[in-house]
PDB file of the backbone (N, CA, C, O) and the ligand in Angstrom, with CONECT records:
HET     ZN  A 101       1
ATOM      1  N   MET A   1       0.803  -1.201   0.003  1.00  0.00           N
ATOM      2  CA  MET A   1      -0.002   0.006   0.014  1.00  0.00           C
ATOM      3  C   MET A   1       0.845   1.266  -0.002  1.00  0.00           C
ATOM      4  O   MET A   1       0.338   2.359  -0.255  1.00  0.00           O
ATOM      5  N   SER A   2       2.149   1.114   0.271  1.00  0.00           N
ATOM      6  CA  SER A   2       2.978   2.301   0.381  1.00  0.00           C
ATOM      7  C   SER A   2       3.678   2.639  -0.919  1.00  0.00           C
ATOM      8  O   SER A   2       4.361   3.658  -1.016  1.00  0.00           O
ATOM      9  N   SER A   3       3.513   1.803  -1.902  1.00  0.00           N
ATOM     10  CA  SER A   3       4.271   2.029  -3.146  1.00  0.00           C
ATOM     11  C   SER A   3       3.370   2.292  -4.331  1.00  0.00           C
ATOM     12  O   SER A   3       3.613   1.779  -5.423  1.00  0.00           O
ATOM     13  N   ASN A   4       2.337   3.082  -4.128  1.00  0.00           N
ATOM     14  CA  ASN A   4       1.429   3.387  -5.226  1.00  0.00           C
ATOM     15  C   ASN A   4       2.119   4.021  -6.415  1.00  0.00           C
ATOM     16  O   ASN A   4       1.825   3.720  -7.572  1.00  0.00           O
ATOM     17  N   ARG A   5       3.039   4.902  -6.096  1.00  0.00           N
ATOM     18  CA  ARG A   5       3.715   5.610  -7.165  1.00  0.00           C
ATOM     19  C   ARG A   5       4.534   4.631  -7.994  1.00  0.00           C
ATOM     20  O   ARG A   5       4.573   4.711  -9.222  1.00  0.00           O
ATOM     21  N   GLU A   6       5.170   3.729  -7.316  1.00  0.00           N
ATOM     22  CA  GLU A   6       5.977   2.720  -7.987  1.00  0.00           C
ATOM     23  C   GLU A   6       5.109   1.864  -8.934  1.00  0.00           C
ATOM     24  O   GLU A   6       5.485   1.615 -10.080  1.00  0.00           O
ATOM     25  N   SER A   7       3.969   1.433  -8.444  1.00  0.00           N
ATOM     26  CA  SER A   7       3.137   0.563  -9.269  1.00  0.00           C
ATOM     27  C   SER A   7       2.507   1.344 -10.390  1.00  0.00           C
ATOM     28  O   SER A   7       2.301   0.808 -11.479  1.00  0.00           O
ATOM     29  N   ASP A   8       2.192   2.615 -10.146  1.00  0.00           N
ATOM     30  CA  ASP A   8       1.660   3.454 -11.221  1.00  0.00           C
ATOM     31  C   ASP A   8       2.663   3.517 -12.357  1.00  0.00           C
ATOM     32  O   ASP A   8       2.317   3.389 -13.532  1.00  0.00           O
ATOM     33  N   ARG A   9       3.896   3.716 -11.980  1.00  0.00           N
ATOM     34  CA  ARG A   9       4.930   3.847 -13.027  1.00  0.00           C
ATOM     35  C   ARG A   9       5.085   2.535 -13.776  1.00  0.00           C
ATOM     36  O   ARG A   9       5.205   2.515 -15.001  1.00  0.00           O
ATOM     37  N   ARG A  10       5.080   1.455 -13.037  1.00  0.00           N
ATOM     38  CA  ARG A  10       5.201   0.157 -13.707  1.00  0.00           C
ATOM     39  C   ARG A  10       4.048  -0.064 -14.660  1.00  0.00           C
ATOM     40  O   ARG A  10       4.228  -0.566 -15.769  1.00  0.00           O
ATOM     41  N   ALA A  11       2.861   0.315 -14.216  1.00  0.00           N
ATOM     42  CA  ALA A  11       1.677   0.121 -15.043  1.00  0.00           C
ATOM     43  C   ALA A  11       1.790   0.937 -16.323  1.00  0.00           C
ATOM     44  O   ALA A  11       1.481   0.456 -17.414  1.00  0.00           O
ATOM     45  N   GLU A  12       2.241   2.186 -16.169  1.00  0.00           N
ATOM     46  CA  GLU A  12       2.373   3.031 -17.335  1.00  0.00           C
ATOM     47  C   GLU A  12       3.434   2.482 -18.283  1.00  0.00           C
ATOM     48  O   GLU A  12       3.268   2.485 -19.503  1.00  0.00           O
ATOM     49  N   GLU A  13       4.517   2.015 -17.695  1.00  0.00           N
ATOM     50  CA  GLU A  13       5.568   1.457 -18.547  1.00  0.00           C
ATOM     51  C   GLU A  13       5.069   0.238 -19.295  1.00  0.00           C
ATOM     52  O   GLU A  13       5.390   0.031 -20.465  1.00  0.00           O
ATOM     53  N   LEU A  14       4.282  -0.560 -18.605  1.00  0.00           N
ATOM     54  CA  LEU A  14       3.742  -1.764 -19.228  1.00  0.00           C
ATOM     55  C   LEU A  14       2.859  -1.393 -20.414  1.00  0.00           C
ATOM     56  O   LEU A  14       3.026  -1.917 -21.515  1.00  0.00           O
ATOM     57  N   LEU A  15       1.922  -0.486 -20.175  1.00  0.00           N
ATOM     58  CA  LEU A  15       1.023  -0.061 -21.259  1.00  0.00           C
ATOM     59  C   LEU A  15       1.837   0.540 -22.425  1.00  0.00           C
ATOM     60  O   LEU A  15       1.574   0.284 -23.600  1.00  0.00           O
ATOM     61  N   GLU A  16       2.808   1.328 -22.048  1.00  0.00           N
ATOM     62  CA  GLU A  16       3.613   1.966 -23.069  1.00  0.00           C
ATOM     63  C   GLU A  16       4.368   0.926 -23.910  1.00  0.00           C
ATOM     64  O   GLU A  16       4.443   1.016 -25.136  1.00  0.00           O
ATOM     65  N   SER A  17       4.916  -0.053 -23.205  1.00  0.00           N
ATOM     66  CA  SER A  17       5.694  -1.071 -23.914  1.00  0.00           C
ATOM     67  C   SER A  17       4.778  -1.893 -24.803  1.00  0.00           C
ATOM     68  O   SER A  17       5.228  -2.497 -25.776  1.00  0.00           O
ATOM     69  N   LEU A  18       3.507  -1.916 -24.475  1.00  0.00           N
ATOM     70  CA  LEU A  18       2.570  -2.699 -25.276  1.00  0.00           C
ATOM     71  C   LEU A  18       1.949  -1.854 -26.386  1.00  0.00           C
ATOM     72  O   LEU A  18       1.254  -2.363 -27.265  1.00  0.00           O
ATOM     73  N   GLY A  19       2.218  -0.561 -26.322  1.00  0.00           N
ATOM     74  CA  GLY A  19       1.708   0.334 -27.358  1.00  0.00           C
ATOM     75  C   GLY A  19       0.222   0.597 -27.260  1.00  0.00           C
ATOM     76  O   GLY A  19      -0.442   0.849 -28.266  1.00  0.00           O
ATOM     77  N   VAL A  20      -0.305   0.537 -26.032  1.00  0.00           N
ATOM     78  CA  VAL A  20      -1.735   0.805 -25.869  1.00  0.00           C
ATOM     79  C   VAL A  20      -1.951   1.976 -24.920  1.00  0.00           C
ATOM     80  O   VAL A  20      -1.122   2.275 -24.061  1.00  0.00           O
ATOM     81  N   GLU A  21      -3.079   2.617 -25.103  1.00  0.00           N
ATOM     82  CA  GLU A  21      -3.373   3.809 -24.315  1.00  0.00           C
ATOM     83  C   GLU A  21      -4.126   3.459 -23.041  1.00  0.00           C
ATOM     84  O   GLU A  21      -3.888   4.052 -21.988  1.00  0.00           O
ATOM     85  N   ASP A  22      -5.008   2.519 -23.136  1.00  0.00           N
ATOM     86  CA  ASP A  22      -5.781   2.139 -21.965  1.00  0.00           C
ATOM     87  C   ASP A  22      -6.246   0.701 -22.107  1.00  0.00           C
ATOM     88  O   ASP A  22      -6.160   0.095 -23.176  1.00  0.00           O
ATOM     89  N   TRP A  23      -6.736   0.179 -21.003  1.00  0.00           N
ATOM     90  CA  TRP A  23      -7.078  -1.255 -20.972  1.00  0.00           C
ATOM     91  C   TRP A  23      -8.263  -1.585 -21.839  1.00  0.00           C
ATOM     92  O   TRP A  23      -8.376  -2.704 -22.340  1.00  0.00           O
ATOM     93  N   ALA A  24      -9.154  -0.622 -22.026  1.00  0.00           N
ATOM     94  CA  ALA A  24     -10.354  -0.902 -22.816  1.00  0.00           C
ATOM     95  C   ALA A  24     -10.002  -1.228 -24.253  1.00  0.00           C
ATOM     96  O   ALA A  24     -10.767  -1.903 -24.942  1.00  0.00           O
ATOM     97  N   SER A  25      -8.858  -0.761 -24.709  1.00  0.00           N
ATOM     98  CA  SER A  25      -8.483  -0.990 -26.102  1.00  0.00           C
ATOM     99  C   SER A  25      -7.488  -2.121 -26.259  1.00  0.00           C
ATOM    100  O   SER A  25      -6.969  -2.358 -27.350  1.00  0.00           O
ATOM    101  N   VAL A  26      -7.225  -2.814 -25.170  1.00  0.00           N
ATOM    102  CA  VAL A  26      -6.264  -3.900 -25.225  1.00  0.00           C
ATOM    103  C   VAL A  26      -6.949  -5.212 -25.641  1.00  0.00           C
ATOM    104  O   VAL A  26      -7.993  -5.584 -25.106  1.00  0.00           O
ATOM    105  N   ASP A  27      -6.352  -5.873 -26.576  1.00  0.00           N
ATOM    106  CA  ASP A  27      -6.842  -7.180 -26.955  1.00  0.00           C
ATOM    107  C   ASP A  27      -6.067  -8.229 -26.149  1.00  0.00           C
ATOM    108  O   ASP A  27      -4.839  -8.274 -26.223  1.00  0.00           O
ATOM    109  N   PRO A  28      -6.758  -9.061 -25.394  1.00  0.00           N
ATOM    110  CA  PRO A  28      -6.041 -10.064 -24.577  1.00  0.00           C
ATOM    111  C   PRO A  28      -5.050 -10.884 -25.369  1.00  0.00           C
ATOM    112  O   PRO A  28      -4.020 -11.304 -24.841  1.00  0.00           O
ATOM    113  N   ARG A  29      -5.353 -11.114 -26.630  1.00  0.00           N
ATOM    114  CA  ARG A  29      -4.435 -11.922 -27.422  1.00  0.00           C
ATOM    115  C   ARG A  29      -3.092 -11.232 -27.615  1.00  0.00           C
ATOM    116  O   ARG A  29      -2.059 -11.880 -27.784  1.00  0.00           O
ATOM    117  N   ASP A  30      -3.131  -9.893 -27.587  1.00  0.00           N
ATOM    118  CA  ASP A  30      -1.884  -9.157 -27.747  1.00  0.00           C
ATOM    119  C   ASP A  30      -1.016  -9.280 -26.491  1.00  0.00           C
ATOM    120  O   ASP A  30       0.195  -9.064 -26.533  1.00  0.00           O
ATOM    121  N   LEU A  31      -1.653  -9.625 -25.392  1.00  0.00           N
ATOM    122  CA  LEU A  31      -0.924  -9.673 -24.128  1.00  0.00           C
ATOM    123  C   LEU A  31      -0.776 -11.095 -23.623  1.00  0.00           C
ATOM    124  O   LEU A  31      -0.604 -11.335 -22.427  1.00  0.00           O
ATOM    125  N   ALA A  32      -0.844 -12.023 -24.545  1.00  0.00           N
ATOM    126  CA  ALA A  32      -0.788 -13.442 -24.154  1.00  0.00           C
ATOM    127  C   ALA A  32       0.491 -13.731 -23.355  1.00  0.00           C
ATOM    128  O   ALA A  32       0.500 -14.610 -22.493  1.00  0.00           O
ATOM    129  N   GLY A  33       1.552 -12.999 -23.639  1.00  0.00           N
ATOM    130  CA  GLY A  33       2.804 -13.268 -22.980  1.00  0.00           C
ATOM    131  C   GLY A  33       2.968 -12.540 -21.679  1.00  0.00           C
ATOM    132  O   GLY A  33       3.984 -12.693 -21.001  1.00  0.00           O
ATOM    133  N   VAL A  34       1.993 -11.755 -21.320  1.00  0.00           N
ATOM    134  CA  VAL A  34       2.099 -10.943 -20.094  1.00  0.00           C
ATOM    135  C   VAL A  34       1.428 -11.664 -18.935  1.00  0.00           C
ATOM    136  O   VAL A  34       0.289 -12.118 -19.046  1.00  0.00           O
ATOM    137  N   ASP A  35       2.132 -11.762 -17.846  1.00  0.00           N
ATOM    138  CA  ASP A  35       1.566 -12.348 -16.648  1.00  0.00           C
ATOM    139  C   ASP A  35       0.771 -11.260 -15.922  1.00  0.00           C
ATOM    140  O   ASP A  35       1.344 -10.345 -15.330  1.00  0.00           O
ATOM    141  N   MET A  36      -0.543 -11.375 -15.978  1.00  0.00           N
ATOM    142  CA  MET A  36      -1.366 -10.300 -15.429  1.00  0.00           C
ATOM    143  C   MET A  36      -1.228 -10.162 -13.922  1.00  0.00           C
ATOM    144  O   MET A  36      -1.605  -9.137 -13.354  1.00  0.00           O
ATOM    145  N   ARG A  37      -0.697 -11.173 -13.281  1.00  0.00           N
ATOM    146  CA  ARG A  37      -0.489 -11.044 -11.840  1.00  0.00           C
ATOM    147  C   ARG A  37       0.589  -9.990 -11.520  1.00  0.00           C
ATOM    148  O   ARG A  37       0.679  -9.487 -10.400  1.00  0.00           O
ATOM    149  N   ASP A  38       1.399  -9.676 -12.542  1.00  0.00           N
ATOM    150  CA  ASP A  38       2.426  -8.674 -12.358  1.00  0.00           C
ATOM    151  C   ASP A  38       1.857  -7.270 -12.492  1.00  0.00           C
ATOM    152  O   ASP A  38       2.519  -6.295 -12.136  1.00  0.00           O
ATOM    153  N   VAL A  39       0.650  -7.161 -12.996  1.00  0.00           N
ATOM    154  CA  VAL A  39       0.053  -5.846 -13.178  1.00  0.00           C
ATOM    155  C   VAL A  39      -0.667  -5.416 -11.898  1.00  0.00           C
ATOM    156  O   VAL A  39      -1.567  -6.109 -11.424  1.00  0.00           O
ATOM    157  N   PRO A  40      -0.269  -4.284 -11.350  1.00  0.00           N
ATOM    158  CA  PRO A  40      -0.870  -3.859 -10.079  1.00  0.00           C
ATOM    159  C   PRO A  40      -2.322  -3.443 -10.255  1.00  0.00           C
ATOM    160  O   PRO A  40      -2.723  -2.950 -11.309  1.00  0.00           O
ATOM    161  N   ASP A  41      -3.089  -3.652  -9.215  1.00  0.00           N
ATOM    162  CA  ASP A  41      -4.524  -3.297  -9.247  1.00  0.00           C
ATOM    163  C   ASP A  41      -4.699  -1.832  -9.648  1.00  0.00           C
ATOM    164  O   ASP A  41      -5.645  -1.489 -10.357  1.00  0.00           O
ATOM    165  N   GLU A  42      -3.802  -0.986  -9.203  1.00  0.00           N
ATOM    166  CA  GLU A  42      -3.938   0.440  -9.470  1.00  0.00           C
ATOM    167  C   GLU A  42      -3.936   0.769 -10.946  1.00  0.00           C
ATOM    168  O   GLU A  42      -4.439   1.806 -11.379  1.00  0.00           O
ATOM    169  N   ALA A  43      -3.354  -0.146 -11.707  1.00  0.00           N
ATOM    170  CA  ALA A  43      -3.254   0.107 -13.149  1.00  0.00           C
ATOM    171  C   ALA A  43      -4.534  -0.233 -13.887  1.00  0.00           C
ATOM    172  O   ALA A  43      -4.692   0.112 -15.058  1.00  0.00           O
ATOM    173  N   LEU A  44      -5.432  -0.896 -13.219  1.00  0.00           N
ATOM    174  CA  LEU A  44      -6.609  -1.384 -13.912  1.00  0.00           C
ATOM    175  C   LEU A  44      -7.839  -0.513 -13.601  1.00  0.00           C
ATOM    176  O   LEU A  44      -8.001  -0.036 -12.478  1.00  0.00           O
ATOM    177  N   PRO A  45      -8.665  -0.323 -14.570  1.00  0.00           N
ATOM    178  CA  PRO A  45      -9.852   0.535 -14.402  1.00  0.00           C
ATOM    179  C   PRO A  45     -11.013  -0.184 -13.741  1.00  0.00           C
ATOM    180  O   PRO A  45     -12.118   0.357 -13.692  1.00  0.00           O
ATOM    181  N   THR A  46     -10.797  -1.361 -13.242  1.00  0.00           N
ATOM    182  CA  THR A  46     -11.857  -2.124 -12.570  1.00  0.00           C
ATOM    183  C   THR A  46     -11.251  -2.864 -11.398  1.00  0.00           C
ATOM    184  O   THR A  46     -10.067  -3.198 -11.440  1.00  0.00           O
ATOM    185  N   ASP A  47     -12.022  -3.137 -10.344  1.00  0.00           N
ATOM    186  CA  ASP A  47     -11.442  -3.895  -9.256  1.00  0.00           C
ATOM    187  C   ASP A  47     -11.728  -5.386  -9.396  1.00  0.00           C
ATOM    188  O   ASP A  47     -11.387  -6.181  -8.520  1.00  0.00           O
ATOM    189  N   ARG A  48     -12.358  -5.752 -10.508  1.00  0.00           N
ATOM    190  CA  ARG A  48     -12.613  -7.171 -10.703  1.00  0.00           C
ATOM    191  C   ARG A  48     -11.587  -7.752 -11.657  1.00  0.00           C
ATOM    192  O   ARG A  48     -11.263  -7.176 -12.696  1.00  0.00           O
ATOM    193  N   ARG A  49     -11.085  -8.923 -11.261  1.00  0.00           N
ATOM    194  CA  ARG A  49     -10.163  -9.603 -12.134  1.00  0.00           C
ATOM    195  C   ARG A  49     -10.678 -11.007 -12.344  1.00  0.00           C
ATOM    196  O   ARG A  49     -11.328 -11.606 -11.487  1.00  0.00           O
ATOM    197  N   CYS A  50     -10.353 -11.510 -13.537  1.00  0.00           N
ATOM    198  CA  CYS A  50     -10.667 -12.896 -13.815  1.00  0.00           C
ATOM    199  C   CYS A  50      -9.909 -13.798 -12.834  1.00  0.00           C
ATOM    200  O   CYS A  50      -8.700 -13.647 -12.657  1.00  0.00           O
ATOM    201  N   PRO A  51     -10.615 -14.729 -12.204  1.00  0.00           N
ATOM    202  CA  PRO A  51      -9.960 -15.609 -11.244  1.00  0.00           C
ATOM    203  C   PRO A  51      -8.997 -16.597 -11.914  1.00  0.00           C
ATOM    204  O   PRO A  51      -8.197 -17.239 -11.234  1.00  0.00           O
ATOM    205  N   ARG A  52      -9.071 -16.714 -13.194  1.00  0.00           N
ATOM    206  CA  ARG A  52      -8.203 -17.686 -13.873  1.00  0.00           C
ATOM    207  C   ARG A  52      -6.979 -17.035 -14.464  1.00  0.00           C
ATOM    208  O   ARG A  52      -5.859 -17.497 -14.248  1.00  0.00           O
ATOM    209  N   CYS A  53      -7.183 -15.963 -15.212  1.00  0.00           N
ATOM    210  CA  CYS A  53      -6.058 -15.387 -15.930  1.00  0.00           C
ATOM    211  C   CYS A  53      -5.694 -13.983 -15.410  1.00  0.00           C
ATOM    212  O   CYS A  53      -4.725 -13.374 -15.866  1.00  0.00           O
ATOM    213  N   PHE A  54      -6.485 -13.486 -14.454  1.00  0.00           N
ATOM    214  CA  PHE A  54      -6.201 -12.211 -13.793  1.00  0.00           C
ATOM    215  C   PHE A  54      -6.383 -10.997 -14.675  1.00  0.00           C
ATOM    216  O   PHE A  54      -5.934  -9.902 -14.335  1.00  0.00           O
ATOM    217  N   TRP A  55      -7.029 -11.184 -15.790  1.00  0.00           N
ATOM    218  CA  TRP A  55      -7.362 -10.039 -16.627  1.00  0.00           C
ATOM    219  C   TRP A  55      -8.415  -9.200 -15.939  1.00  0.00           C
ATOM    220  O   TRP A  55      -9.246  -9.727 -15.199  1.00  0.00           O
ATOM    221  N   PRO A  56      -8.391  -7.870 -16.180  1.00  0.00           N
ATOM    222  CA  PRO A  56      -9.505  -7.066 -15.658  1.00  0.00           C
ATOM    223  C   PRO A  56     -10.796  -7.490 -16.357  1.00  0.00           C
ATOM    224  O   PRO A  56     -10.816  -7.779 -17.553  1.00  0.00           O
ATOM    225  N   VAL A  57     -11.860  -7.518 -15.578  1.00  0.00           N
ATOM    226  CA  VAL A  57     -13.167  -7.910 -16.118  1.00  0.00           C
ATOM    227  C   VAL A  57     -14.006  -6.662 -16.343  1.00  0.00           C
ATOM    228  O   VAL A  57     -14.309  -5.932 -15.399  1.00  0.00           O
ATOM    229  N   PHE A  58     -14.377  -6.422 -17.579  1.00  0.00           N
ATOM    230  CA  PHE A  58     -15.218  -5.251 -17.898  1.00  0.00           C
ATOM    231  C   PHE A  58     -16.676  -5.611 -18.040  1.00  0.00           C
ATOM    232  O   PHE A  58     -17.569  -4.779 -17.880  1.00  0.00           O
ATOM    233  N   GLN A  59     -16.889  -6.869 -18.345  1.00  0.00           N
ATOM    234  CA  GLN A  59     -18.260  -7.281 -18.637  1.00  0.00           C
ATOM    235  C   GLN A  59     -18.399  -8.757 -18.352  1.00  0.00           C
ATOM    236  O   GLN A  59     -17.476  -9.539 -18.583  1.00  0.00           O
ATOM    237  N   ILE A  60     -19.567  -9.134 -17.846  1.00  0.00           N
ATOM    238  CA  ILE A  60     -19.849 -10.547 -17.612  1.00  0.00           C
ATOM    239  C   ILE A  60     -21.110 -10.910 -18.372  1.00  0.00           C
ATOM    240  O   ILE A  60     -22.163 -10.301 -18.182  1.00  0.00           O
ATOM    241  N   THR A  61     -20.991 -11.912 -19.238  1.00  0.00           N
ATOM    242  CA  THR A  61     -22.122 -12.361 -20.004  1.00  0.00           C
ATOM    243  C   THR A  61     -22.606 -13.680 -19.406  1.00  0.00           C
ATOM    244  O   THR A  61     -21.887 -14.678 -19.417  1.00  0.00           O
ATOM    245  N   THR A  62     -23.817 -13.671 -18.892  1.00  0.00           N
ATOM    246  CA  THR A  62     -24.355 -14.885 -18.277  1.00  0.00           C
ATOM    247  C   THR A  62     -25.131 -15.685 -19.300  1.00  0.00           C
ATOM    248  O   THR A  62     -26.071 -15.188 -19.921  1.00  0.00           O
ATOM    249  N   THR A  63     -24.729 -16.919 -19.463  1.00  0.00           N
ATOM    250  CA  THR A  63     -25.391 -17.781 -20.453  1.00  0.00           C
ATOM    251  C   THR A  63     -26.124 -18.927 -19.795  1.00  0.00           C
ATOM    252  O   THR A  63     -26.746 -19.733 -20.487  1.00  0.00           O
ATOM    253  N   GLY A  64     -26.068 -19.022 -18.491  1.00  0.00           N
ATOM    254  CA  GLY A  64     -26.743 -20.097 -17.783  1.00  0.00           C
ATOM    255  C   GLY A  64     -26.512 -19.914 -16.294  1.00  0.00           C
ATOM    256  O   GLY A  64     -25.731 -19.058 -15.879  1.00  0.00           O
ATOM    257  N   PRO A  65     -27.196 -20.725 -15.488  1.00  0.00           N
ATOM    258  CA  PRO A  65     -27.072 -20.567 -14.039  1.00  0.00           C
ATOM    259  C   PRO A  65     -25.653 -20.772 -13.543  1.00  0.00           C
ATOM    260  O   PRO A  65     -25.263 -20.207 -12.521  1.00  0.00           O
ATOM    261  N   HIS A  66     -24.877 -21.579 -14.263  1.00  0.00           N
ATOM    262  CA  HIS A  66     -23.502 -21.849 -13.834  1.00  0.00           C
ATOM    263  C   HIS A  66     -22.539 -21.606 -14.978  1.00  0.00           C
ATOM    264  O   HIS A  66     -21.511 -22.274 -15.091  1.00  0.00           O
ATOM    265  N   SER A  67     -22.879 -20.643 -15.828  1.00  0.00           N
ATOM    266  CA  SER A  67     -22.028 -20.362 -16.952  1.00  0.00           C
ATOM    267  C   SER A  67     -21.993 -18.860 -17.206  1.00  0.00           C
ATOM    268  O   SER A  67     -22.977 -18.250 -17.624  1.00  0.00           O
ATOM    269  N   HIS A  68     -20.837 -18.296 -16.941  1.00  0.00           N
ATOM    270  CA  HIS A  68     -20.659 -16.859 -17.105  1.00  0.00           C
ATOM    271  C   HIS A  68     -19.371 -16.632 -17.885  1.00  0.00           C
ATOM    272  O   HIS A  68     -18.307 -17.138 -17.528  1.00  0.00           O
ATOM    273  N   ALA A  69     -19.494 -15.874 -18.939  1.00  0.00           N
ATOM    274  CA  ALA A  69     -18.319 -15.593 -19.746  1.00  0.00           C
ATOM    275  C   ALA A  69     -17.782 -14.207 -19.382  1.00  0.00           C
ATOM    276  O   ALA A  69     -18.530 -13.231 -19.333  1.00  0.00           O
ATOM    277  N   LEU A  70     -16.519 -14.141 -19.138  1.00  0.00           N
ATOM    278  CA  LEU A  70     -15.898 -12.868 -18.774  1.00  0.00           C
ATOM    279  C   LEU A  70     -15.315 -12.189 -20.012  1.00  0.00           C
ATOM    280  O   LEU A  70     -14.744 -12.828 -20.896  1.00  0.00           O
ATOM    281  N   ARG A  71     -15.484 -10.883 -20.033  1.00  0.00           N
ATOM    282  CA  ARG A  71     -14.908 -10.095 -21.124  1.00  0.00           C
ATOM    283  C   ARG A  71     -13.933  -9.094 -20.540  1.00  0.00           C
ATOM    284  O   ARG A  71     -14.181  -8.528 -19.475  1.00  0.00           O
ATOM    285  N   PRO A  72     -12.844  -8.876 -21.218  1.00  0.00           N
ATOM    286  CA  PRO A  72     -12.535  -9.364 -22.562  1.00  0.00           C
ATOM    287  C   PRO A  72     -11.778 -10.670 -22.619  1.00  0.00           C
ATOM    288  O   PRO A  72     -11.517 -11.158 -23.718  1.00  0.00           O
ATOM    289  N   CYS A  73     -11.412 -11.257 -21.509  1.00  0.00           N
ATOM    290  CA  CYS A  73     -10.499 -12.386 -21.591  1.00  0.00           C
ATOM    291  C   CYS A  73     -11.151 -13.643 -22.158  1.00  0.00           C
ATOM    292  O   CYS A  73     -10.471 -14.492 -22.735  1.00  0.00           O
ATOM    293  N   GLY A  74     -12.489 -13.764 -21.992  1.00  0.00           N
ATOM    294  CA  GLY A  74     -13.160 -14.893 -22.600  1.00  0.00           C
ATOM    295  C   GLY A  74     -13.218 -16.137 -21.727  1.00  0.00           C
ATOM    296  O   GLY A  74     -13.767 -17.153 -22.154  1.00  0.00           O
ATOM    297  N   CYS A  75     -12.668 -16.089 -20.511  1.00  0.00           N
ATOM    298  CA  CYS A  75     -12.734 -17.245 -19.628  1.00  0.00           C
ATOM    299  C   CYS A  75     -14.187 -17.467 -19.193  1.00  0.00           C
ATOM    300  O   CYS A  75     -14.984 -16.531 -19.127  1.00  0.00           O
ATOM    301  N   ARG A  76     -14.500 -18.705 -18.904  1.00  0.00           N
ATOM    302  CA  ARG A  76     -15.816 -19.018 -18.402  1.00  0.00           C
ATOM    303  C   ARG A  76     -15.702 -19.452 -16.942  1.00  0.00           C
ATOM    304  O   ARG A  76     -14.808 -20.215 -16.575  1.00  0.00           O
ATOM    305  N   VAL A  77     -16.605 -18.963 -16.135  1.00  0.00           N
ATOM    306  CA  VAL A  77     -16.585 -19.311 -14.728  1.00  0.00           C
ATOM    307  C   VAL A  77     -17.975 -19.808 -14.352  1.00  0.00           C
ATOM    308  O   VAL A  77     -18.968 -19.453 -14.987  1.00  0.00           O
ATOM    309  N   ALA A  78     -18.032 -20.643 -13.302  1.00  0.00           N
ATOM    310  CA  ALA A  78     -19.306 -21.218 -12.870  1.00  0.00           C
ATOM    311  C   ALA A  78     -20.036 -20.286 -11.944  1.00  0.00           C
ATOM    312  O   ALA A  78     -21.247 -20.404 -11.756  1.00  0.00           O
ATOM    313  N   SER A  79     -19.304 -19.356 -11.363  1.00  0.00           N
ATOM    314  CA  SER A  79     -19.938 -18.433 -10.437  1.00  0.00           C
ATOM    315  C   SER A  79     -19.300 -17.071 -10.572  1.00  0.00           C
ATOM    316  O   SER A  79     -18.103 -16.956 -10.837  1.00  0.00           O
ATOM    317  N   VAL A  80     -20.109 -16.033 -10.388  1.00  0.00           N
ATOM    318  CA  VAL A  80     -19.519 -14.691 -10.472  1.00  0.00           C
ATOM    319  C   VAL A  80     -19.139 -14.166  -9.090  1.00  0.00           C
ATOM    320  O   VAL A  80     -18.753 -13.007  -8.933  1.00  0.00           O
ATOM    321  N   ASP A  81     -19.255 -15.029  -8.107  1.00  0.00           N
ATOM    322  CA  ASP A  81     -18.883 -14.646  -6.746  1.00  0.00           C
ATOM    323  C   ASP A  81     -17.428 -15.032  -6.484  1.00  0.00           C
ATOM    324  O   ASP A  81     -17.125 -16.181  -6.163  1.00  0.00           O
ATOM    325  N   TRP A  82     -16.560 -14.080  -6.622  1.00  0.00           N
ATOM    326  CA  TRP A  82     -15.185 -14.366  -6.303  1.00  0.00           C
ATOM    327  C   TRP A  82     -14.518 -13.131  -5.772  1.00  0.00           C
ATOM    328  O   TRP A  82     -13.333 -13.164  -5.439  1.00  0.00           O
TER     329      TRP A  82
HETATM  330 ZN    ZN A 101      -9.789 -14.894 -17.828  1.00  0.00          ZN2+
END
């Protein structure tokens, strides 16, 4: 909690190195080689992350009682409670 500035800088450097302006325009496939656990929460525009791949979750599409697709990463989860 004491190194917000540090993580902000890392986040900016990461986005810059990926050539993207913000997370909404990032295609998960472009970041397949990036370990999202290395990306600090402060860098993400949402506090929800995919429990599988740690991508920020912008949208959840429910297709059944135990089937929810996360966007943009595309992972499917059985429950949205995490
Ligand atoms: Zn995911």
